[in-house]
C-alpha positions as CSV (number, residue, x, y, z in Angstrom):
1,Q,-27.5,6.9,-10.4
2,V,-24.1,6.0,-9.2
3,Q,-20.9,7.1,-11.0
4,L,-17.8,5.0,-10.4
5,V,-14.2,6.0,-11.2
6,E,-11.3,3.6,-10.8
7,S,-7.7,4.6,-10.3
8,G,-4.4,3.1,-9.2
9,G,-3.7,0.8,-12.1
10,G,-0.3,0.7,-13.8
11,L,2.7,-1.3,-14.7
12,V,4.3,-3.5,-12.0
13,Q,6.8,-6.4,-12.0
14,A,5.7,-9.8,-11.0
15,G,5.7,-10.2,-7.2
16,G,4.8,-6.5,-6.8
17,S,1.8,-4.8,-5.4
18,L,-0.8,-2.3,-6.5
19,R,-3.8,-0.8,-4.7
20,L,-6.8,0.1,-6.8
21,S,-9.4,2.6,-5.7
22,C,-13.0,3.1,-6.9
23,A,-14.5,6.5,-6.0
24,A,-18.3,6.8,-6.1
25,S,-20.5,9.8,-6.6
26,G,-24.2,10.4,-7.0
27,R,-25.3,8.1,-4.2
28,T,-23.8,6.6,-1.1
29,L,-22.2,3.2,-1.6
30,S,-23.3,2.0,1.9
31,S,-26.4,0.2,0.6
32,Y,-24.7,-1.5,-2.4
33,V,-22.8,-4.7,-2.8
34,M,-19.5,-3.8,-4.4
35,G,-17.4,-5.9,-6.7
36,W,-14.2,-6.0,-8.7
37,F,-14.1,-7.7,-12.1
38,R,-11.3,-7.9,-14.7
39,Q,-11.1,-8.5,-18.4
40,A,-8.0,-9.5,-20.3
41,P,-7.6,-9.1,-24.1
42,G,-9.6,-11.7,-25.9
43,K,-11.2,-13.0,-22.7
44,E,-14.5,-12.6,-21.1
45,R,-14.9,-10.4,-18.0
46,E,-14.3,-12.4,-14.9
47,F,-15.2,-12.0,-11.3
48,V,-12.4,-11.1,-8.9
49,A,-13.9,-10.2,-5.5
50,T,-17.0,-8.9,-3.8
51,I,-17.9,-7.3,-0.5
52,N,-21.2,-7.0,1.1
53,W,-22.8,-3.7,2.0
54,I,-22.2,-4.0,5.7
55,G,-20.1,-6.2,7.9
56,P,-17.1,-8.3,6.9
57,G,-18.7,-10.4,4.1
58,T,-16.2,-10.9,1.3
59,Y,-15.7,-13.5,-1.4
60,Y,-12.8,-14.0,-3.8
61,A,-12.1,-15.9,-7.0
62,D,-9.9,-18.8,-6.3
63,S,-7.2,-17.3,-8.6
64,V,-6.7,-14.3,-6.3
65,K,-7.6,-15.7,-2.9
66,G,-4.8,-15.0,-0.4
67,R,-3.2,-12.4,-2.6
68,F,-6.0,-9.8,-3.1
69,T,-8.0,-8.0,-0.4
70,I,-11.2,-6.1,-1.1
71,S,-12.3,-3.4,1.3
72,R,-14.6,-0.4,1.5
73,D,-14.8,2.9,3.3
74,N,-18.4,3.9,3.3
75,A,-17.6,7.2,4.9
76,K,-15.4,8.0,1.9
77,N,-17.7,6.3,-0.6
78,T,-14.7,4.4,-1.8
79,L,-13.9,0.8,-2.7
80,Y,-10.4,-0.7,-2.7
81,L,-8.6,-3.7,-4.0
82,Q,-5.2,-4.4,-2.5
83,M,-3.3,-6.7,-4.9
84,N,-0.1,-8.4,-3.6
85,S,2.2,-11.0,-5.2
86,L,1.0,-10.0,-8.6
87,K,1.5,-12.4,-11.5
88,P,1.6,-11.8,-15.3
89,E,-1.8,-13.5,-15.6
90,D,-3.3,-10.8,-13.4
91,S,-2.8,-8.3,-16.3
92,A,-6.2,-7.0,-17.3
93,V,-8.5,-4.0,-17.2
94,Y,-10.0,-3.9,-13.7
95,Y,-13.6,-2.7,-13.2
96,C,-15.5,-1.8,-10.1
97,A,-19.2,-2.4,-9.9
98,A,-22.1,-1.8,-7.6
99,G,-25.2,-3.9,-7.3
100,R,-27.9,-5.1,-4.9
101,S,-27.0,-8.8,-4.9
102,Y,-24.0,-10.5,-3.2
103,S,-23.0,-12.2,-6.4
104,V,-20.1,-13.3,-8.6
105,K,-22.1,-12.7,-11.8
106,S,-21.5,-9.5,-13.7
107,S,-25.1,-9.4,-14.7
108,D,-26.1,-8.8,-11.1
109,Y,-24.2,-5.5,-11.0
110,V,-25.9,-2.4,-12.1
111,Y,-23.3,0.4,-12.1
112,W,-19.8,0.1,-13.6
113,G,-16.7,2.2,-13.8
114,Q,-14.7,2.8,-16.9
115,G,-11.9,0.5,-15.8
116,T,-8.2,0.8,-15.0
117,Q,-5.4,-1.1,-16.7
118,V,-3.1,-3.3,-14.7
119,T,-0.1,-4.8,-16.4
120,V,2.2,-7.2,-14.7
121,S,5.6,-7.9,-16.3
122,S,7.5,-11.1,-15.9
């Protein structure tokens, strides 16, 4: 079992930045693919970014490419999402997830955090 806890969400003005963290416990994250997803009210959960279990392999949704950066610190068992140039449409609950497949599909991720709210005001 892996327990994931997100933090770092909040209210920020458009153009601002936030850094989300996802702390894991129970098992080391080093052998898992990690991802960030988000869900806005009335919308389906959507893929944001993923990072492979080792090496620099990352992949982003087109909507965040060039603005968001996913990273991981396996020694600290923590996943990060640096979000810059935030837009109102980035407002959502952000979830971190762990899985075995390098994938953009939420169904490929096994463990999920409880989510952290990000609100971007215009």
